[in-house]
C-alpha positions in Angstrom: 16.6 37.5 88.4 17.3 36.9 84.7 18.8 39.3 82.2 17.8 41.0 80.0 15.0 42.2 82.3 11.6 42.6 80.8 10.9 46.1 79.5 9.2 48.3 82.1 7.4 50.1 79.3 5.8 48.9 76.0 8.0 49.1 72.9 6.0 52.1 71.6 7.0 54.2 74.7 10.6 54.2 73.6 10.0 55.7 70.1 11.0 59.2 71.4 14.1 57.7 73.0 15.1 56.2 69.6 14.5 59.5 67.9 16.7 61.3 70.5 19.4 58.8 69.9 19.2 59.4 66.1 19.6 63.1 66.8 22.5 62.3 69.1 24.4 60.9 66.2 23.6 64.0 64.1 25.2 66.0 66.9 28.3 63.8 66.8 28.4 64.3 63.0 28.4 68.1 63.6 31.3 68.1 66.1 33.4 65.7 64.0 32.9 67.3 60.6 32.3 71.0 61.0 35.9 72.1 61.7 37.5 70.2 58.8 35.1 72.0 56.4 36.6 75.2 57.8 40.2 74.1 57.4 40.7 76.3 54.4 39.4 79.3 56.4 41.8 78.5 59.3 44.6 78.0 56.9 44.1 81.3 55.0 42.9 83.6 57.9 45.0 82.3 60.7 48.0 80.9 58.7 47.6 77.4 60.2 49.8 74.8 58.4 48.5 71.4 57.1 50.2 69.4 59.9 48.6 71.6 62.6 45.2 71.2 61.0 45.7 67.5 61.1 46.7 67.9 64.8 43.2 69.3 65.4 41.7 66.1 64.1 44.1 64.1 66.2 43.1 66.2 69.3 39.4 65.8 68.6 39.5 62.0 68.4 42.3 61.7 71.0 40.1 63.5 73.5 37.1 61.4 72.5 39.3 58.3 73.0 40.3 59.4 76.6 36.6 60.2 77.3 35.7 56.8 76.1 38.2 55.2 78.5 36.9 57.2 81.5 33.2 56.7 80.6 33.7 52.9 80.4 34.2 53.0 84.2 31.2 54.9 85.3 28.4 54.6 82.7 27.2 51.2 84.1 26.9 52.8 87.6 25.2 56.1 86.9 22.9 55.1 84.0 22.5 56.7 80.6 20.6 59.9 81.2 23.0 62.2 83.1 26.0 61.5 80.9 23.9 61.9 77.7 22.7 65.3 78.9 26.3 66.3 79.8 27.4 65.2 76.3 24.9 67.7 74.7 25.8 70.5 77.1 29.5 70.1 76.2 28.7 69.9 72.5 26.8 73.2 72.6 29.6 74.8 74.6 32.3 73.6 72.3 30.5 74.8 69.1 30.0 78.2 70.7 33.7 78.3 71.7 34.7 77.4 68.1 33.0 80.6 66.9 34.3 82.8 69.7 37.6 81.4 71.1 39.9 82.2 68.1 39.3 85.9 68.7 39.5 85.7 72.5 42.4 83.3 73.1 46.1 84.4 73.1 46.4 82.8 69.7 43.7 81.7 67.2 45.1 78.1 67.1 44.9 77.9 70.9 41.3 79.0 70.8 40.5 76.4 68.2 42.2 73.7 70.3 40.2 74.6 73.4 36.9 74.5 71.5 37.9 71.1 70.0 38.7 69.7 73.5 35.3 70.8 74.9 33.1 69.4 72.1 35.3 66.3 71.8 34.4 65.3 75.4 30.7 65.6 74.4 31.3 63.6 71.2 33.2 60.9 73.1 30.3 60.5 75.6 27.9 60.2 72.7 30.0 57.5 71.1 30.0 55.4 74.2 26.3 55.9 75.2 24.1 56.1 72.1 24.8 52.7 70.6 24.2 50.7 73.9 21.0 52.7 74.5 19.6 51.6 71.2 20.9 48.1 71.6 19.2 47.9 75.0 15.8 49.1 73.7 13.2 46.3 73.4 13.3 44.8 69.8 13.5 41.4 68.1 17.0 39.9 68.3 17.1 39.3 64.6 16.7 43.0 64.0 19.5 44.2 66.3 22.2 44.5 63.7 19.9 46.2 61.2 18.7 48.7 63.8 22.3 49.5 64.8 23.1 50.2 61.1 20.0 52.4 60.8 21.0 54.3 63.9 24.5 54.9 62.5 23.0 56.1 59.2 21.9 59.2 61.1 25.5 60.1 61.6 25.8 60.1 57.8 22.6 62.2 57.3 24.0 64.6 59.9 27.3 64.7 58.0 25.5 65.4 54.7 23.6 68.3 56.3 26.8 69.7 57.8 28.8 69.4 54.6 26.1 70.7 52.3 24.8 73.3 54.7 28.2 74.6 55.8 29.5 74.7 52.2 26.5 76.6 50.8 26.2 79.0 53.8 29.9 79.7 53.7 29.6 80.6 50.0 26.7 83.0 50.9 28.0 84.7 54.0 31.7 84.6 53.0 34.8 83.5 54.9 34.8 86.7 57.1 31.5 85.6 58.7 32.5 81.9 59.2 31.9 82.2 63.0 28.2 82.3 62.4 28.1 78.7 61.3 29.1 77.0 64.6 26.5 79.0 66.4 23.8 77.9 64.0 24.8 74.2 64.3 24.8 74.5 68.1 21.0 74.6 68.0 20.8 70.9 67.2 22.4 69.6 70.4 20.6 72.3 72.4 17.2 71.0 71.3 18.2 67.4 71.8 19.5 68.2 75.3 15.9 69.0 76.3 14.7 65.7 74.7 17.1 63.6 76.7 15.9 65.2 79.9 12.5 63.7 79.3 12.6 60.5 77.3 12.5 57.1 79.0 15.8 55.2 79.3 16.4 51.5 79.3 18.3 50.1 82.3 22.0 49.3 82.1 23.2 45.7 82.4 23.7 45.1 86.2 27.3 44.4 87.2 26.6 40.9 88.4 25.3 40.0 84.9 27.8 41.9 82.8 30.6 40.1 81.1 33.8 41.4 82.7 36.3 43.3 80.5 39.0 40.9 81.6 37.0 38.1 80.1 36.4 40.0 76.9 40.1 40.8 76.4 40.9 37.1 77.0 38.7 36.1 74.1 40.5 36.0 70.7 37.3 37.0 68.9 37.0 40.2 70.9 40.6 41.1 70.2 40.0 40.7 66.5 36.9 42.9 66.9 39.1 45.7 68.5 41.4 45.5 65.5 38.4 45.7 63.2 37.2 48.8 65.1 40.6 50.5 64.9 40.8 50.0 61.1 37.1 50.9 60.7 37.7 54.3 62.4 40.9 55.0 60.5 39.5 54.0 57.1 36.3 56.0 57.5 37.7 59.2 59.1 40.9 59.5 57.0 38.9 59.9 53.8 36.0 61.9 55.5 38.3 64.4 57.1 40.7 65.0 54.2 38.6 64.7 51.1 37.5 68.3 51.1 41.1 69.7 51.2 42.2 66.9 48.9 39.6 67.9 46.3 40.5 71.6 46.5 44.3 71.5 46.7 45.2 68.0 45.2 42.6 68.0 42.4 42.2 71.7 41.7 38.4 71.6 42.2 36.6 74.6 43.6 35.6 74.4 47.3 31.9 74.3 46.7 32.0 71.5 44.1 34.8 69.7 45.9 32.8 69.6 49.1 29.6 68.5 47.4 31.2 65.9 45.2 33.7 64.7 47.8 32.7 64.6 51.5 29.0 65.3 50.9 28.5 62.5 48.4 30.8 60.3 50.7 28.3 60.9 53.5 25.3 60.3 51.3 26.5 56.9 50.1 27.7 55.9 53.6 24.2 56.8 54.9 22.5 54.9 52.0 24.6 51.8 52.8 23.7 51.9 56.4 20.0 52.7 55.7 19.8 49.8 53.2 21.3 47.4 55.7 18.9 48.7 58.3 16.0 47.7 56.0 17.3 44.4 54.6 20.3 43.6 56.7 19.1 40.4 58.3 19.4 38.7 54.9 23.1 39.4 54.6 25.8 37.6 56.7 27.5 40.5 58.5 31.1 39.3 58.9 31.7 38.4 55.1 29.9 41.7 54.3 32.6 43.6 56.3 35.4 41.8 54.4 33.8 42.9 51.1 33.4 46.5 52.4 37.1 46.6 53.3 38.1 45.4 49.9 35.9 48.0 48.2 37.4 50.7 50.5 40.9 49.7 49.5 40.0 50.0 45.8 38.4 53.4 46.5 41.5 54.7 48.2 43.7 53.6 45.3 41.3 55.1 42.7 41.3 58.4 44.5 45.1 58.5 44.8 46.3 56.9 41.5 43.7 58.2 39.0 45.0 61.0 36.8 41.4 62.2 36.1 40.0 64.5 38.9 36.5 63.1 38.2 37.6 59.5 38.9 39.5 60.6 42.0 36.3 62.2 43.3 34.4 59.0 42.5 36.9 57.1 44.6 36.4 59.6 47.5 32.6 59.4 47.3 32.2 55.7 46.8 34.5 55.1 49.7 31.5 56.3 51.8 29.5 53.3 50.6 32.5 51.0 51.2 32.9 52.0 54.9 29.2 52.2 55.7 29.0 49.0 57.6 32.4 48.9 59.2 31.7 50.8 62.4 28.1 49.7 63.2 28.8 46.2 61.8 31.6 45.7 64.3 29.4 46.9 67.1 26.7 44.4 66.0 29.2 41.5 65.8 30.3 42.2 69.3 26.8 42.5 70.6 25.8 39.2 69.1 28.9 37.4 70.3 29.0 39.0 73.8 25.4 39.9 74.5 26.1 40.9 78.1 29.1 43.1 77.4 27.0 46.2 78.2 28.0 49.8 77.9 31.5 49.0 79.0 32.0 46.8 75.9 30.7 49.4 73.6 33.0 51.9 75.3 36.0 49.8 74.7 35.2 49.3 71.1 34.6 53.1 70.8 38.1 53.6 72.3 39.6 51.6 69.5 37.4 53.2 66.8 38.4 56.7 68.0 42.0 55.6 68.2 41.8 54.8 64.5 39.9 58.0 63.9 42.7 59.9 65.6 45.7 58.2 64.1 44.5 57.7 60.5 43.8 61.4 59.6 46.8 62.6 61.6 49.1 60.1 59.8 47.7 61.2 56.4 48.3 64.9 57.2 51.8 64.3 58.6 52.8 62.1 55.7 51.3 64.7 53.3 53.3 67.5 54.9 56.5 65.4 54.8 55.9 64.6 51.1 55.2 68.2 50.2 58.4 69.6 51.6 62.0 68.8 50.9 63.4 65.6 49.4 63.5 62.0 50.5 61.5 58.8 49.9 58.1 60.4 50.4 58.9 63.3 48.0 60.1 60.7 45.5 56.9 58.8 45.9 54.9 62.0 45.4 56.7 62.7 42.2 56.2 59.1 41.0 52.4 59.2 41.3 50.5 59.6 38.0 49.6 63.2 39.0 52.3 64.8 41.1 50.6 66.6 44.0 52.3 69.6 45.6 50.1 69.4 48.7 51.4 65.8 49.4 47.9 64.6 50.3 47.9 61.9 47.6 50.8 60.3 49.4 49.1 60.7 52.7 46.0 59.0 51.5 48.1 56.3 49.8 49.7 55.5 53.2 46.2 55.5 54.7 45.2 52.6 52.4 46.9 50.3 54.9 43.9 50.5 57.2 41.2 49.0 54.9 43.8 46.4 53.9 44.3 45.4 57.5 40.5 45.4 58.0 40.2 42.8 55.2 42.8 40.6 56.8 41.2 40.9 60.3 37.7 40.4 59.0 38.7 37.3 57.0 40.4 35.9 60.1 37.2 36.6 62.2 35.1 34.7 59.7 37.5 31.7 59.8 37.7 31.7 63.6 33.9 31.9 63.9 33.3 29.1 61.5 35.9 26.9 63.3 34.2 27.6 66.6 30.8 26.8 65.2 32.1 23.5 63.7 33.7 22.6 67.0 30.6 23.4 69.1 28.5 20.3 70.3 25.2 19.9 68.4 22.2 21.5 70.1 19.9 19.1 72.0 
């Protein structure tokens, strides 16, 4: 038997599967981005401090990370359908709990934490499963990276919908009725749950053909890819999770305009970058493109933090979306091309590192911001030395977060060098 096995169904039969995967990433955008948009509500109504809000982000991605680790062990054995259905069930349950648990739990924060844990398990399963499903669908090899980028653009469109819809609805219904919003958004995974019960699924890579994880971790190229994934998650999520509160408290912009000009435009430009690569990506070398994206992300972080003009800081926040657009799907595509039989386990391992970055980056920015805002010391001195002193401390937090796109540039450049050396050393074909 050879692998990959020929498709049991024609390519057209998997169109519904691809659409369900797109909506799966919309679901993940909902569970990752809804709560941060409500941070100001949690802070004012439940008196939750900045560091504890950051802890919710850490909890979300930390649980996703643990879910990734567990899922790596069983996805190849049970197939894709059952865990994908479970992911949507947990996403619905977590969003319902987000609305109800703060009023029912012993403390509002405990209720929020329980809701985050439940939907984070669903989000972790989606992260592990959706990308390898699309990668396994029958399509030309030259289009794989472009299709992966197109898939991940739907995370961005979901983020745009969540940011714009939540911000505008919150302005209409008021903060007192905030709990209606998670219930409305729960309809998306509920509908997609039904879709995943019915659509055809590609087979997983059989164990006898799959590249063992031990072999992957012994390959320097794969270790570099894990570092790229860690930095990609941190660079993307740190700005995405904190830009709303940064715009409101650090820049003095109203919540509606801060959300629309910050995280919403961030998501639009991130989606546009991924969509454009999905259309024309085969013409652009992927690894050098990731290095360029990391450099642009570094510049955007510095512009957001160091600019004394709120409008330019918002430009930095927004354009950062374009800068990070290729980082996550691009790293997946590099891994798939370099290790084509890695299977769902390989995607799961990369998701572990991506979620680790998505956990540590936002938490670090929040913790540093809290430390800079209160008391004295080096961080407080750094806060006061910035062009615009920021009482919230988030400028300092984001400045520290700049280390992640810088590391990504270094790791990406190293990957390009290693790949070129390997290609030069390879014996000529034929």
